[in-house]
C-alpha positions in Angstrom: 38.9 95.0 135.6 37.3 91.5 135.7 39.7 88.8 134.6 38.9 87.0 131.4 37.6 83.4 132.0 39.5 82.3 128.8 42.8 84.0 129.4 42.9 83.9 133.3 44.2 86.7 135.5 47.9 87.4 136.1 47.6 90.0 138.9 49.7 89.7 142.1 46.9 88.3 144.1 46.2 85.5 141.5 49.9 84.6 141.2 50.0 84.5 145.0 47.4 81.7 144.9 49.9 79.6 142.8 52.6 80.3 145.5 50.3 79.3 148.3 48.5 76.1 147.1 47.9 74.5 143.7 44.3 74.2 142.5 42.6 70.9 142.2 42.0 69.0 139.0 38.6 67.5 138.0 38.9 63.7 137.5 39.0 63.9 133.6 41.6 66.6 133.5 44.5 64.3 134.6 44.6 62.4 131.3 44.5 65.7 129.4 47.4 67.1 131.4 49.4 63.9 131.0 48.9 63.9 127.3 49.9 67.6 127.2 53.3 66.6 128.8 53.5 63.4 126.6 53.3 61.2 129.7 51.4 58.2 130.6 48.7 59.1 133.2 50.3 57.0 135.9 53.6 58.7 135.3 52.0 62.2 135.4 50.4 61.3 138.7 53.5 59.9 140.3 55.6 62.7 139.1 53.5 65.9 139.3 50.5 65.2 141.5 49.6 65.4 145.2 46.7 63.4 146.7 44.1 65.0 149.0 41.7 62.9 150.9 38.7 64.5 152.6 35.7 62.6 154.0 37.0 59.5 152.3 37.2 61.1 148.9 40.4 61.2 147.0 41.2 64.2 144.7 44.5 65.2 142.9 46.2 68.5 142.4 49.6 69.5 141.1 52.3 68.8 143.6 54.0 71.6 145.5 57.7 72.3 144.8 60.1 70.6 147.3 60.2 72.4 150.6 57.9 75.0 149.3 54.1 75.7 149.1 54.0 76.8 145.5 52.7 74.8 142.5 55.2 72.6 140.7 54.1 74.1 137.4 54.7 77.8 138.4 57.7 79.0 136.4 60.5 81.2 137.5 58.7 84.1 135.6 55.6 83.2 137.6 53.6 81.8 134.6 51.9 78.4 134.5 53.8 75.8 132.6 50.6 73.9 131.8 48.4 76.9 131.4 46.5 75.4 128.5 45.5 72.4 130.6 45.8 73.8 134.2 43.4 72.4 136.8 39.8 73.3 136.8 40.1 75.2 140.1 42.9 77.3 138.7 40.9 78.2 135.6 37.8 79.2 137.7 39.0 80.8 140.9 40.9 84.1 140.9 42.8 85.3 144.0 41.4 88.8 143.3 37.9 87.5 143.9 36.2 86.5 147.2 37.2 83.5 149.2 33.6 82.2 149.2 33.8 81.4 145.5 37.0 79.4 146.1 35.2 77.3 148.9 32.1 76.7 146.7 34.2 75.5 143.8 36.5 73.3 145.9 33.3 71.6 147.2 32.1 71.0 143.6 35.5 69.5 142.6 35.6 67.3 145.7 32.1 65.9 144.8 33.2 65.2 141.3 35.9 62.9 142.6 33.3 60.7 144.4 
């Protein structure tokens, strides 16, 4: 069964992605996620984001939980606490699909941060 692009997929492989590495935001999504949590954008970044620098380009994703690899927004019941405003990469890449799709999307997101 193909996951719904609107609803996302909650299979074990997709939940494993959230446990392995948070997906990246597009630049404009930070303000939306901050507003969703009723925080200033700077407070959201300081509290909930991790910075990634590749080839001199800075991008942001949700931080990982302390001493763990999983996304800070992954709840105890393995659901996303910010599902409605989750990062672009989380909305578009499914763990139950091929890794090449993930690599292509990561490159698109990285270029958007230029």
